[in-house]
C-alpha positions in Angstrom: 87.3 -155.5 6.7 89.7 -155.1 3.8 90.1 -158.9 3.7 86.4 -159.4 3.5 86.1 -156.9 0.7 88.9 -158.6 -1.2 87.4 -162.0 -0.8 84.0 -160.7 -2.0 85.6 -159.2 -5.1 87.5 -162.5 -5.8 84.2 -164.4 -5.4 82.4 -162.2 -7.9 85.3 -162.4 -10.4 85.5 -166.1 -9.9 81.8 -166.6 -10.6 81.9 -164.3 -13.6 85.1 -165.6 -15.3 86.0 -169.1 -14.0 82.6 -170.8 -14.6 82.5 -170.3 -18.4 86.1 -171.5 -18.7 85.2 -174.6 -16.6 82.2 -175.3 -18.7 84.3 -175.1 -21.9 87.1 -177.4 -20.7 85.0 -180.1 -19.0 82.0 -180.1 -21.3 79.6 -179.4 -18.5 77.6 -176.3 -18.5 75.7 -174.3 -15.9 72.2 -173.7 -16.9 70.8 -170.2 -17.1 68.4 -170.7 -14.3 71.2 -171.6 -11.8 73.3 -168.7 -13.0 70.4 -166.3 -12.4 69.9 -167.6 -8.9 73.6 -167.3 -8.2 73.7 -163.8 -9.6 70.6 -162.7 -7.6 72.0 -164.1 -4.3 75.3 -162.5 -4.9 73.7 -159.1 -5.7 71.6 -159.1 -2.6 74.2 -160.7 -0.3 77.1 -158.3 -1.2 74.8 -155.3 -1.1 73.6 -156.3 2.3 77.2 -156.6 3.5 78.1 -153.2 2.0 75.0 -151.6 3.6 75.9 -153.0 7.0 79.4 -151.7 6.7 78.2 -148.3 5.6 75.7 -148.0 8.4 78.2 -149.1 11.0 80.7 -146.4 9.9 78.2 -143.6 9.3 76.1 -144.4 12.4 79.0 -144.5 14.8 80.5 -141.3 13.3 77.1 -139.6 13.4 76.4 -140.6 17.0 79.9 -139.3 18.0 79.3 -136.1 16.1 75.8 -135.5 17.5 77.2 -136.0 21.0 79.4 -132.9 20.5 77.0 -130.9 18.3 73.4 -132.0 18.7 72.2 -129.9 15.7 73.8 -132.4 13.3 71.7 -135.3 14.5 69.3 -135.1 11.5 72.1 -135.0 9.0 73.7 -138.1 10.6 70.4 -139.9 10.3 70.1 -139.0 6.7 73.6 -140.2 5.9 72.9 -143.5 7.7 69.7 -143.9 5.6 71.7 -143.5 2.4 73.8 -146.4 3.5 70.6 -148.5 4.0 69.6 -147.6 0.4 72.4 -149.9 -0.7 70.5 -153.0 0.5 67.3 -151.8 -1.1 69.1 -151.4 -4.4 70.5 -154.9 -4.0 67.1 -156.5 -3.5 65.7 -154.5 -6.4 68.5 -155.8 -8.7 68.0 -159.4 -7.3 64.3 -159.2 -8.1 65.0 -157.9 -11.6 67.4 -160.8 -12.2 64.9 -163.3 -10.8 62.2 -161.8 -13.1 64.0 -163.3 -16.0 63.7 -166.9 -14.6 
């Protein structure tokens, strides 16, 4: 999982910093519409990956904890729902970015 996180960070940094340098050296430029689509897709895709990872960790720990102590079942569900909120935030940010197109 650390490898996937590292590759995601490198992809984001590459899209943010390498593209303008490439556009300056070769004379080609990426138009604003394409950059907005790329940014929106990265915002939603990476937040969906993060939400899946958070739900897998929180859900498995919550299920194991509720097997030993059934009274913490509600708390485990709430913590898993907080992980799902990451994907909702990602789609909101993606829609805000696409609103500028």
